[in-house]
C-alpha angles and dihedrals in degrees: 000000000000118000089254093051090048091051093050089047092053092047090054093052138034095332089074093066087060091078095064096083088170084088089071120094113258091245092057092050092046090050090059093046125256096256135097094269097042094051088043090058090050088048088051089057093049092049091051091050087058097051105269102149100202129031128174126199121188132202105196135139116340133197091260095037110040092169096061111179095336090098103173087142133028093010097170096046092051096047091055086070098036104044100056091053093050094045095050099044095043092048092049093049093051091047092047095049089049092049092051091046090243101114096085088060102040124068117210119201124187109188142149130200098247146024120233129246115265088226126072112230132222091275092055086254138122122232135213115294123184097182098078135013137157134235134187121217123183140167121003093116090288127145095254132171091082139117106215118199131357143221138224117275093275097046091241104116136028113256122170119026103352112212118216117216088237088064092054092050091045088054093051093047088051088055086055092051094253122134107215092196092064109022115091135175127200116246121221089279093058093250117136115244134186116241089230128014105275091234087072122079133181110284108275093213092061105037 
């Protein structure tokens, strides 16, 4: 089966029932947070339980926070509504997966697309910053409970143990059973390409 055929097959069977989160006890739904992101994380757990291989849950702009994470202005005001939702739902998801003995087989990734400037701008915001960013990886049989790498005192430049984005991708592929040093795919021109630059390997601290 192709990935699309498998997804269609899942949606025609037991995976469909995952969307009825009213089946969950009230205390479980409360633990995730009674908001779109919290209930989305709960739905993600229910989908994974039923065999859905990849699930994405996003926390973007909300009705009472139209800026979302793109805090070029009023950074600290905006984060007061974003961070509690993220913290509560993500914590509940990891605890739930652990309690159900699923965390060793499920990799959870929390990631954005940019870091933020170490300086506050004139609008009390923080702009895009490609030099440094953070990511959270959990589960997947990894050696977790670590902070890997550090920045200078302002959070502007990588300091100790810089982690390249290719290392993160190589780690995630390894959790999927894919060896990025050997597997290749043909690009649109028919040329074989590695999934990750071969100079990058899975993060030694995690695998």
